[in-house]
NUTI-658508 format. One record per residue (C-alpha): x negated, y, z; residue number from 1; residue in three letters. Coordinates in steps of 0.001 Angstrom, whole numbers. Layout:
<rs>
+---------+---------+---------+-----+------+
!       u !       v !       w ! pos ! code !
+---------+---------+---------+-----+------+
!       X !       Y !       Z ! NUM !  ala !
...
+---------+---------+---------+-----+------+
</rs>
This chain:
<rs>
+---------+---------+---------+-----+------+
!       u !       v !       w ! pos ! code !
+---------+---------+---------+-----+------+
!   30121 !   -3599 !  -25118 !   1 !  unk !
!   31505 !   -5348 !  -22054 !   2 !  unk !
!   35136 !   -6236 !  -21551 !   3 !  unk !
!   36987 !   -3156 !  -20239 !   4 !  unk !
!   39195 !   -5409 !  -18098 !   5 !  unk !
!   36184 !   -6858 !  -16270 !   6 !  unk !
!   35502 !   -5606 !  -12767 !   7 !  unk !
!   33317 !   -2486 !  -13019 !   8 !  unk !
!   30086 !   -2157 !  -11093 !   9 !  unk !
!   28665 !     990 !   -9504 !  10 !  unk !
!   24856 !     995 !   -9363 !  11 !  unk !
!   23265 !    3139 !   -6653 !  12 !  unk !
!   19579 !    4045 !   -7166 !  13 !  unk !
!   16583 !    3611 !   -4916 !  14 !  unk !
!   14627 !    6265 !   -3050 !  15 !  unk !
!   14093 !    8406 !   -6154 !  16 !  unk !
!   17862 !    8827 !   -6461 !  17 !  unk !
!   17773 !    9329 !  -10235 !  18 !  unk !
!   18717 !    5921 !  -11609 !  19 !  unk !
!   16180 !    6413 !  -14402 !  20 !  unk !
!   14292 !    3273 !  -13438 !  21 !  unk !
!   17484 !    1201 !  -13629 !  22 !  unk !
!   18616 !    2169 !  -17127 !  23 !  unk !
!   17448 !   -1099 !  -18710 !  24 !  unk !
!   19441 !   -3024 !  -16109 !  25 !  unk !
!   22515 !    -795 !  -16592 !  26 !  unk !
!   22340 !   -1075 !  -20384 !  27 !  unk !
!   22204 !   -4866 !  -20252 !  28 !  unk !
!   24941 !   -5040 !  -17632 !  29 !  unk !
!   27158 !   -2870 !  -19855 !  30 !  unk !
!   27243 !   -5759 !  -22341 !  31 !  unk !
!   29333 !   -7650 !  -19775 !  32 !  unk !
!   31363 !   -5069 !  -17827 !  33 !  unk !
!   31907 !   -1339 !  -17236 !  34 !  unk !
!   28903 !     212 !  -15497 !  35 !  unk !
!   28569 !    3435 !  -13547 !  36 !  unk !
!   24940 !    4324 !  -12814 !  37 !  unk !
!   24963 !    7145 !  -10290 !  38 !  unk !
!   22283 !    9764 !   -9682 !  39 !  unk !
!   22066 !   11803 !   -6498 !  40 !  unk !
!   21716 !   15613 !   -6389 !  41 !  unk !
!   18101 !   16804 !   -6505 !  42 !  unk !
!   18707 !   20395 !   -5392 !  43 !  unk !
!   19417 !   19631 !   -1712 !  44 !  unk !
!   18837 !   16805 !     767 !  45 !  unk !
!   21917 !   14758 !    1618 !  46 !  unk !
!   22240 !   12419 !    4591 !  47 !  unk !
!   23380 !    8825 !    4288 !  48 !  unk !
!   26878 !    9905 !    5380 !  49 !  unk !
!   26965 !   12676 !    2779 !  50 !  unk !
!   25728 !   10369 !      33 !  51 !  unk !
!   28379 !    7811 !     955 !  52 !  unk !
!   31058 !   10469 !     478 !  53 !  unk !
!   29392 !   11448 !   -2811 !  54 !  unk !
!   29643 !    7852 !   -4042 !  55 !  unk !
!   33231 !    7279 !   -2882 !  56 !  unk !
!   34392 !   10449 !   -4617 !  57 !  unk !
!   32973 !    9176 !   -7922 !  58 !  unk !
!   34100 !    5560 !   -7666 !  59 !  unk !
!   36664 !    4294 !  -10190 !  60 !  unk !
!   40286 !    4180 !   -9086 !  61 !  unk !
!   40388 !     397 !   -9407 !  62 !  unk !
!   38631 !   -2569 !   -7757 !  63 !  unk !
!   34849 !   -2410 !   -8191 !  64 !  unk !
!   31582 !   -4026 !   -7135 !  65 !  unk !
!   29000 !   -1762 !   -5540 !  66 !  unk !
!   25258 !   -2402 !   -5887 !  67 !  unk !
!   22755 !    -662 !   -3645 !  68 !  unk !
!   19071 !    -840 !   -4498 !  69 !  unk !
!   16525 !    -377 !   -1717 !  70 !  unk !
!   17264 !    3036 !    -104 !  71 !  unk !
!   20910 !    2860 !   -1219 !  72 !  unk !
!   21678 !    -451 !     465 !  73 !  unk !
!   23086 !    1229 !    3613 !  74 !  unk !
!   25321 !    3399 !    1410 !  75 !  unk !
!   26629 !     360 !    -455 !  76 !  unk !
!   27264 !   -1416 !    2860 !  77 !  unk !
!   29283 !    1522 !    4189 !  78 !  unk !
!   31311 !    1718 !     979 !  79 !  unk !
!   32013 !   -2026 !     994 !  80 !  unk !
!   33046 !   -1923 !    4663 !  81 !  unk !
!   35384 !    1065 !    4414 !  82 !  unk !
!   36696 !    1421 !     843 !  83 !  unk !
!   39485 !   -1048 !     -30 !  84 !  unk !
!   38612 !    -732 !   -3718 !  85 !  unk !
!   35246 !   -2432 !   -3101 !  86 !  unk !
!   35703 !   -6140 !   -3854 !  87 !  unk !
!   32030 !   -7127 !   -3946 !  88 !  unk !
!   28667 !   -5966 !   -2557 !  89 !  unk !
!   25213 !   -6478 !   -4064 !  90 !  unk !
!   22091 !   -5589 !   -2072 !  91 !  unk !
!   18887 !   -5552 !   -4122 !  92 !  unk !
!   15500 !   -5278 !   -2380 !  93 !  unk !
!   17392 !   -3632 !     429 !  94 !  unk !
!   18225 !   -3687 !    4120 !  95 !  unk !
!   20883 !   -3024 !    6739 !  96 !  unk !
!   18389 !   -1689 !    9271 !  97 !  unk !
!   15289 !     362 !    8555 !  98 !  unk !
!   12323 !   -1786 !    7484 !  99 !  unk !
!    9741 !      99 !    9580 ! 100 !  unk !
!    9429 !     910 !   13301 ! 101 !  unk !
!   11156 !    4160 !   14291 ! 102 !  unk !
!    7789 !    5483 !   15521 ! 103 !  unk !
!    6850 !    6007 !   11876 ! 104 !  unk !
!    9332 !    8873 !   11719 ! 105 !  unk !
!    6692 !   11445 !   12613 ! 106 !  unk !
!    4585 !   10398 !    9631 ! 107 !  unk !
!    7335 !   11017 !    7092 ! 108 !  unk !
!    6535 !   14734 !    7239 ! 109 !  unk !
!    3140 !   13861 !    5782 ! 110 !  unk !
!    4611 !   11700 !    3026 ! 111 !  unk !
!    3676 !   13045 !    -378 ! 112 !  unk !
!    3209 !   10484 !   -3131 ! 113 !  unk !
!    1441 !   13074 !   -5277 ! 114 !  unk !
!   -1679 !   12436 !   -3192 ! 115 !  unk !
!   -1756 !    8681 !   -3844 ! 116 !  unk !
!   -3435 !    7091 !   -6869 ! 117 !  unk !
!    -919 !    5961 !   -9481 ! 118 !  unk !
!   -2243 !    2423 !   -9515 ! 119 !  unk !
!   -1660 !    2053 !   -5753 ! 120 !  unk !
!    1951 !    3205 !   -6006 ! 121 !  unk !
!    2611 !     946 !   -8983 ! 122 !  unk !
!     949 !   -2030 !   -7292 ! 123 !  unk !
!    2958 !   -1541 !   -4088 ! 124 !  unk !
!    6288 !   -1317 !   -5906 ! 125 !  unk !
!    5824 !   -3610 !   -8892 ! 126 !  unk !
!    2892 !   -5878 !   -8128 ! 127 !  unk !
!    1499 !   -7778 !  -11113 ! 128 !  unk !
!    4549 !   -6834 !  -13200 ! 129 !  unk !
!    3530 !   -3157 !  -13305 ! 130 !  unk !
!    3457 !   -2583 !  -17065 ! 131 !  unk !
!    1970 !     675 !  -18441 ! 132 !  unk !
!    5437 !    1732 !  -19638 ! 133 !  unk !
!    7108 !    1169 !  -16270 ! 134 !  unk !
!    4200 !    2765 !  -14441 ! 135 !  unk !
!    4421 !    5871 !  -16622 ! 136 !  unk !
!    8182 !    6099 !  -16134 ! 137 !  unk !
!    7798 !    5720 !  -12374 ! 138 !  unk !
!    5253 !    8521 !  -12280 ! 139 !  unk !
!    7496 !   10796 !  -14340 ! 140 !  unk !
!   10415 !   10210 !  -11989 ! 141 !  unk !
!    8357 !   10817 !   -8861 ! 142 !  unk !
!    6697 !   13911 !  -10302 ! 143 !  unk !
!   10095 !   15494 !  -10945 ! 144 !  unk !
!   11418 !   14713 !   -7456 ! 145 !  unk !
!   10887 !   17449 !   -4815 ! 146 !  unk !
!    8741 !   15903 !   -2111 ! 147 !  unk !
!   10952 !   17537 !     548 ! 148 !  unk !
!   13830 !   15370 !    -702 ! 149 !  unk !
!   11646 !   12267 !    -550 ! 150 !  unk !
!   10553 !   13080 !    3005 ! 151 !  unk !
!   14142 !   13673 !    4092 ! 152 !  unk !
!   15279 !   10338 !    2637 ! 153 !  unk !
!   12388 !    8549 !    4339 ! 154 !  unk !
!   13536 !    9965 !    7684 ! 155 !  unk !
!   17088 !    8834 !    6949 ! 156 !  unk !
!   15827 !    5305 !    6308 ! 157 !  unk !
!   14056 !    5163 !    9665 ! 158 !  unk !
!   17235 !    6123 !   11514 ! 159 !  unk !
!   19731 !    3867 !    9765 ! 160 !  unk !
!   21260 !     689 !   11162 ! 161 !  unk !
!   24259 !    -725 !    9292 ! 162 !  unk !
!   24193 !   -4238 !   10748 ! 163 !  unk !
!   27503 !   -3744 !   12543 ! 164 !  unk !
!   29117 !   -2448 !    9356 ! 165 !  unk !
!   27683 !   -5380 !    7433 ! 166 !  unk !
!   29302 !   -7826 !    9851 ! 167 !  unk !
!   32661 !   -6143 !    9232 ! 168 !  unk !
!   32570 !   -6695 !    5469 ! 169 !  unk !
!   35071 !   -9243 !    4166 ! 170 !  unk !
!   34276 !   -9103 !     443 ! 171 !  unk !
!   31691 !  -11416 !   -1186 ! 172 !  unk !
!   28039 !  -10362 !    -765 ! 173 !  unk !
!   25023 !  -11049 !   -2985 ! 174 !  unk !
!   21460 !  -10393 !   -1827 ! 175 !  unk !
!   18629 !  -10164 !   -4374 ! 176 !  unk !
!   15118 !  -10180 !   -2954 ! 177 !  unk !
!   11562 !  -10501 !   -4218 ! 178 !  unk !
!    9299 !  -13126 !   -2715 ! 179 !  unk !
!    6399 !  -10694 !   -2990 ! 180 !  unk !
!    8244 !   -7620 !   -1724 ! 181 !  unk !
!    6046 !   -6278 !    1069 ! 182 !  unk !
!    7885 !   -2961 !    1336 ! 183 !  unk !
!   11213 !   -4520 !    2324 ! 184 !  unk !
!   10187 !   -7927 !    3533 ! 185 !  unk !
!   11861 !  -11234 !    4373 ! 186 !  unk !
!   12882 !   -9986 !    7817 ! 187 !  unk !
!   15328 !   -7545 !    6240 ! 188 !  unk !
!   16780 !  -10288 !    4048 ! 189 !  unk !
!   17193 !  -12507 !    7108 ! 190 !  unk !
!   19028 !   -9727 !    8955 ! 191 !  unk !
!   21470 !   -9462 !    6048 ! 192 !  unk !
!   22003 !  -13231 !    6076 ! 193 !  unk !
!   22512 !  -13238 !    9865 ! 194 !  unk !
!   25159 !  -10527 !    9591 ! 195 !  unk !
!   26783 !  -12189 !    6554 ! 196 !  unk !
!   26189 !  -15965 !    6772 ! 197 !  unk !
!   28268 !  -16532 !    3606 ! 198 !  unk !
!   26025 !  -14172 !    1667 ! 199 !  unk !
!   24639 !  -15583 !   -1586 ! 200 !  unk !
!   20859 !  -15070 !   -1758 ! 201 !  unk !
!   18813 !  -15127 !   -4953 ! 202 !  unk !
!   15025 !  -15000 !   -4647 ! 203 !  unk !
!   12865 !  -13624 !   -7454 ! 204 !  unk !
!    9150 !  -14038 !   -8110 ! 205 !  unk !
!    8749 !  -10272 !   -7969 ! 206 !  unk !
!    7733 !   -7312 !   -5869 ! 207 !  unk !
!   10011 !   -4518 !   -4645 ! 208 !  unk !
!   11309 !   -3116 !   -7951 ! 209 !  unk !
!   12829 !   -6387 !   -9157 ! 210 !  unk !
!   15771 !   -4687 !  -10906 ! 211 !  unk !
!   13328 !   -2746 !  -13080 ! 212 !  unk !
!   10768 !   -5474 !  -13641 ! 213 !  unk !
!   13200 !   -8394 !  -14099 ! 214 !  unk !
!   16354 !   -6810 !  -15577 ! 215 !  unk !
!   17440 !   -9838 !  -17622 ! 216 !  unk !
!   17289 !  -12278 !  -14700 ! 217 !  unk !
!   18873 !   -9723 !  -12353 ! 218 !  unk !
!   21742 !   -9039 !  -14760 ! 219 !  unk !
!   22402 !  -12753 !  -15106 ! 220 !  unk !
!   22623 !  -13220 !  -11326 ! 221 !  unk !
!   24701 !  -10087 !  -10754 ! 222 !  unk !
!   27120 !  -10756 !  -13601 ! 223 !  unk !
!   27711 !  -14346 !  -12487 ! 224 !  unk !
!   28518 !  -12976 !   -9040 ! 225 !  unk !
!   30872 !  -10342 !  -10463 ! 226 !  unk !
!   32694 !  -12878 !  -12622 ! 227 !  unk !
!   34307 !  -14288 !   -9470 ! 228 !  unk !
!   35953 !  -10883 !   -8948 ! 229 !  unk !
!   37213 !  -10831 !  -12547 ! 230 !  unk !
!   39570 !  -13739 !  -11973 ! 231 !  unk !
+---------+---------+---------+-----+------+
</rs>
Protein backbone atom coordinates (compact mmCIF):
# COMPACT_ATOMS: atom_id res chain seq x y z
CA UNK A 1 0.00 0.00 0.00
CA UNK A 2 1.01 3.61 -0.53
CA UNK A 3 2.40 5.87 2.16
CA UNK A 4 -0.51 7.31 4.18
CA UNK A 5 1.40 10.58 4.58
CA UNK A 6 1.64 11.06 0.81
CA UNK A 7 -0.68 13.58 -0.78
CA UNK A 8 -3.95 11.81 -1.64
CA UNK A 9 -5.45 11.96 -5.10
CA UNK A 10 -9.14 12.14 -6.01
CA UNK A 11 -9.92 10.52 -9.37
CA UNK A 12 -13.03 11.78 -11.17
CA UNK A 13 -14.44 9.49 -13.90
CA UNK A 14 -15.27 10.16 -17.52
CA UNK A 15 -18.68 10.43 -19.15
CA UNK A 16 -19.88 7.10 -17.74
CA UNK A 17 -19.46 8.47 -14.22
CA UNK A 18 -18.84 5.05 -12.67
CA UNK A 19 -15.07 4.89 -12.34
CA UNK A 20 -15.21 1.21 -13.29
CA UNK A 21 -12.91 1.75 -16.26
CA UNK A 22 -10.30 3.40 -14.04
CA UNK A 23 -9.96 0.70 -11.39
CA UNK A 24 -6.67 -0.64 -12.77
CA UNK A 25 -5.24 2.88 -12.64
CA UNK A 26 -6.59 3.47 -9.11
CA UNK A 27 -5.25 0.13 -7.86
CA UNK A 28 -1.77 0.86 -9.17
CA UNK A 29 -1.84 4.42 -7.88
CA UNK A 30 -2.79 3.11 -4.42
CA UNK A 31 0.66 1.49 -4.24
CA UNK A 32 2.08 5.02 -4.01
CA UNK A 33 -0.51 7.19 -2.23
CA UNK A 34 -4.07 7.29 -0.86
CA UNK A 35 -6.61 7.16 -3.69
CA UNK A 36 -10.27 8.13 -3.77
CA UNK A 37 -12.02 6.96 -6.94
CA UNK A 38 -15.39 8.67 -7.06
CA UNK A 39 -18.54 7.51 -8.83
CA UNK A 40 -21.42 9.83 -9.66
CA UNK A 41 -25.09 9.09 -8.85
CA UNK A 42 -26.87 7.13 -11.59
CA UNK A 43 -30.44 7.74 -10.41
CA UNK A 44 -30.66 11.41 -11.47
CA UNK A 45 -28.85 13.81 -13.81
CA UNK A 46 -26.59 16.32 -12.08
CA UNK A 47 -25.20 19.47 -13.68
CA UNK A 48 -21.53 20.36 -13.65
CA UNK A 49 -22.18 22.72 -10.72
CA UNK A 50 -24.00 20.00 -8.78
CA UNK A 51 -21.28 17.45 -9.48
CA UNK A 52 -18.63 19.92 -8.31
CA UNK A 53 -20.47 20.25 -4.99
CA UNK A 54 -20.75 16.45 -4.85
CA UNK A 55 -16.97 16.13 -5.23
CA UNK A 56 -16.08 18.88 -2.75
CA UNK A 57 -18.31 17.33 -0.10
CA UNK A 58 -16.43 14.03 -0.42
CA UNK A 59 -12.90 15.41 -0.63
CA UNK A 60 -10.48 14.60 2.20
CA UNK A 61 -10.00 17.24 4.88
CA UNK A 62 -6.34 17.67 3.95
CA UNK A 63 -4.38 18.84 0.88
CA UNK A 64 -5.14 16.71 -2.18
CA UNK A 65 -4.57 16.42 -5.92
CA UNK A 66 -7.65 16.24 -8.11
CA UNK A 67 -7.68 14.34 -11.42
CA UNK A 68 -10.45 14.84 -13.95
CA UNK A 69 -10.74 12.45 -16.86
CA UNK A 70 -12.48 13.63 -20.03
CA UNK A 71 -16.01 14.77 -18.99
CA UNK A 72 -14.81 15.49 -15.44
CA UNK A 73 -12.05 17.90 -16.43
CA UNK A 74 -14.27 20.99 -15.94
CA UNK A 75 -15.23 19.70 -12.48
CA UNK A 76 -11.58 19.21 -11.53
CA UNK A 77 -10.76 22.71 -12.81
CA UNK A 78 -13.51 24.27 -10.69
CA UNK A 79 -12.37 22.36 -7.61
CA UNK A 80 -8.73 23.36 -8.14
CA UNK A 81 -9.70 27.01 -8.65
CA UNK A 82 -11.97 27.33 -5.62
CA UNK A 83 -11.01 24.75 -2.97
CA UNK A 84 -7.90 25.70 -0.95
CA UNK A 85 -7.29 22.03 -0.17
CA UNK A 86 -6.53 21.33 -3.84
CA UNK A 87 -2.75 21.54 -4.27
CA UNK A 88 -2.51 19.96 -7.72
CA UNK A 89 -4.65 19.43 -10.84
CA UNK A 90 -4.40 16.63 -13.40
CA UNK A 91 -6.42 16.79 -16.63
CA UNK A 92 -6.48 13.53 -18.60
CA UNK A 93 -7.90 13.46 -22.14
CA UNK A 94 -9.89 16.48 -21.10
CA UNK A 95 -10.76 20.09 -21.85
CA UNK A 96 -11.63 23.46 -20.36
CA UNK A 97 -14.10 24.30 -23.12
CA UNK A 98 -16.41 21.90 -24.91
CA UNK A 99 -14.66 19.99 -27.72
CA UNK A 100 -17.54 20.31 -30.21
CA UNK A 101 -19.45 23.27 -31.70
CA UNK A 102 -22.44 24.34 -29.61
CA UNK A 103 -24.69 23.64 -32.62
CA UNK A 104 -24.30 19.94 -31.84
CA UNK A 105 -26.46 20.43 -28.76
CA UNK A 106 -29.64 19.55 -30.63
CA UNK A 107 -28.20 16.17 -31.60
CA UNK A 108 -27.51 15.10 -28.03
CA UNK A 109 -31.18 14.21 -27.66
CA UNK A 110 -30.60 11.54 -30.30
CA UNK A 111 -27.49 10.19 -28.59
CA UNK A 112 -27.93 6.56 -27.66
CA UNK A 113 -24.82 4.40 -27.76
CA UNK A 114 -26.96 1.26 -27.67
CA UNK A 115 -27.58 1.77 -31.39
CA UNK A 116 -23.89 1.83 -32.34
CA UNK A 117 -21.84 -1.29 -33.09
CA UNK A 118 -19.53 -2.22 -30.22
CA UNK A 119 -16.46 -2.22 -32.42
CA UNK A 120 -17.10 1.39 -33.50
CA UNK A 121 -17.41 2.61 -29.92
CA UNK A 122 -14.30 0.72 -28.86
CA UNK A 123 -12.32 1.96 -31.87
CA UNK A 124 -13.33 5.58 -31.23
CA UNK A 125 -12.36 5.48 -27.56
CA UNK A 126 -9.43 3.07 -27.48
CA UNK A 127 -8.10 2.80 -31.01
CA UNK A 128 -5.72 -0.10 -31.62
CA UNK A 129 -5.40 -0.70 -27.87
CA UNK A 130 -9.01 -1.91 -27.60
CA UNK A 131 -8.47 -5.32 -26.02
CA UNK A 132 -11.41 -7.78 -25.78
CA UNK A 133 -11.37 -7.43 -21.98
CA UNK A 134 -11.51 -3.63 -22.02
CA UNK A 135 -14.10 -3.64 -24.79
CA UNK A 136 -16.33 -5.99 -22.80
CA UNK A 137 -15.96 -3.89 -19.66
CA UNK A 138 -16.77 -0.72 -21.58
CA UNK A 139 -19.92 -2.30 -22.98
CA UNK A 140 -21.01 -3.48 -19.54
CA UNK A 141 -20.58 0.01 -18.10
CA UNK A 142 -22.46 1.69 -20.94
CA UNK A 143 -25.26 -0.87 -20.88
CA UNK A 144 -25.90 -0.16 -17.19
CA UNK A 145 -25.93 3.62 -17.65
CA UNK A 146 -29.37 5.20 -18.32
CA UNK A 147 -29.12 6.85 -21.72
CA UNK A 148 -31.00 9.89 -20.35
CA UNK A 149 -28.05 10.50 -18.01
CA UNK A 150 -25.61 10.18 -20.91
CA UNK A 151 -27.62 12.64 -23.01
CA UNK A 152 -27.80 15.12 -20.14
CA UNK A 153 -24.03 14.96 -19.58
CA UNK A 154 -23.41 15.44 -23.30
CA UNK A 155 -25.49 18.63 -23.19
CA UNK A 156 -23.53 19.81 -20.16
CA UNK A 157 -20.28 19.31 -22.07
CA UNK A 158 -21.47 21.45 -24.97
CA UNK A 159 -22.29 24.34 -22.65
CA UNK A 160 -19.19 24.36 -20.47
CA UNK A 161 -16.32 26.84 -20.65
CA UNK A 162 -13.87 26.82 -17.74
CA UNK A 163 -11.02 28.69 -19.43
CA UNK A 164 -11.36 31.67 -17.11
CA UNK A 165 -11.34 29.40 -14.07
CA UNK A 166 -8.31 27.59 -15.44
CA UNK A 167 -6.41 30.87 -15.73
CA UNK A 168 -7.15 31.57 -12.06
CA UNK A 169 -5.55 28.34 -10.82
CA UNK A 170 -2.30 28.80 -8.91
CA UNK A 171 -1.50 25.16 -8.09
CA UNK A 172 0.64 22.97 -10.40
CA UNK A 173 -1.18 21.49 -13.42
CA UNK A 174 -0.47 18.30 -15.37
CA UNK A 175 -2.11 17.57 -18.72
CA UNK A 176 -2.13 14.01 -20.11
CA UNK A 177 -3.21 13.65 -23.73
CA UNK A 178 -3.23 10.99 -26.42
CA UNK A 179 -1.65 11.73 -29.76
CA UNK A 180 -4.41 9.74 -31.44
CA UNK A 181 -7.30 11.14 -29.41
CA UNK A 182 -9.80 12.33 -32.01
CA UNK A 183 -12.63 12.81 -29.51
CA UNK A 184 -10.81 15.47 -27.48
CA UNK A 185 -8.17 16.66 -29.88
CA UNK A 186 -4.99 18.74 -29.75
CA UNK A 187 -6.97 21.99 -29.84
CA UNK A 188 -8.32 21.30 -26.36
CA UNK A 189 -4.83 20.54 -25.07
CA UNK A 190 -3.57 23.79 -26.58
CA UNK A 191 -6.36 25.74 -24.87
CA UNK A 192 -5.28 24.27 -21.53
CA UNK A 193 -1.66 25.21 -22.21
CA UNK A 194 -2.66 28.75 -23.26
CA UNK A 195 -4.60 29.23 -20.04
CA UNK A 196 -1.85 27.62 -17.94
CA UNK A 197 1.51 28.21 -19.68
CA UNK A 198 3.37 26.50 -16.80
CA UNK A 199 1.29 23.37 -17.27
CA UNK A 200 3.29 20.15 -17.63
CA UNK A 201 2.13 18.18 -20.69
CA UNK A 202 2.72 14.47 -21.23
CA UNK A 203 1.78 12.99 -24.60
CA UNK A 204 0.89 9.31 -24.96
CA UNK A 205 0.75 7.12 -28.05
CA UNK A 206 -2.90 6.39 -27.31
CA UNK A 207 -6.48 7.23 -28.13
CA UNK A 208 -9.01 8.84 -25.79
CA UNK A 209 -9.11 6.30 -22.94
CA UNK A 210 -5.40 6.53 -22.13
CA UNK A 211 -5.91 6.04 -18.38
CA UNK A 212 -7.57 2.69 -19.06
CA UNK A 213 -5.34 1.51 -21.88
CA UNK A 214 -2.00 2.74 -20.47
CA UNK A 215 -2.44 2.61 -16.68
CA UNK A 216 1.20 1.86 -15.84
CA UNK A 217 2.60 4.77 -17.86
CA UNK A 218 -0.17 7.09 -16.63
CA UNK A 219 0.45 6.18 -12.99
CA UNK A 220 4.16 6.83 -13.40
CA UNK A 221 3.53 10.31 -14.84
CA UNK A 222 0.83 11.21 -12.31
CA UNK A 223 2.76 9.94 -9.29
CA UNK A 224 5.91 11.82 -10.30
CA UNK A 225 3.78 14.95 -10.54
CA UNK A 226 2.18 14.32 -7.14
CA UNK A 227 5.54 13.72 -5.48
CA UNK A 228 6.26 17.45 -5.74
CA UNK A 229 3.23 18.05 -3.49
CA UNK A 230 4.48 15.48 -0.96
CA UNK A 231 7.49 17.57 -0.02
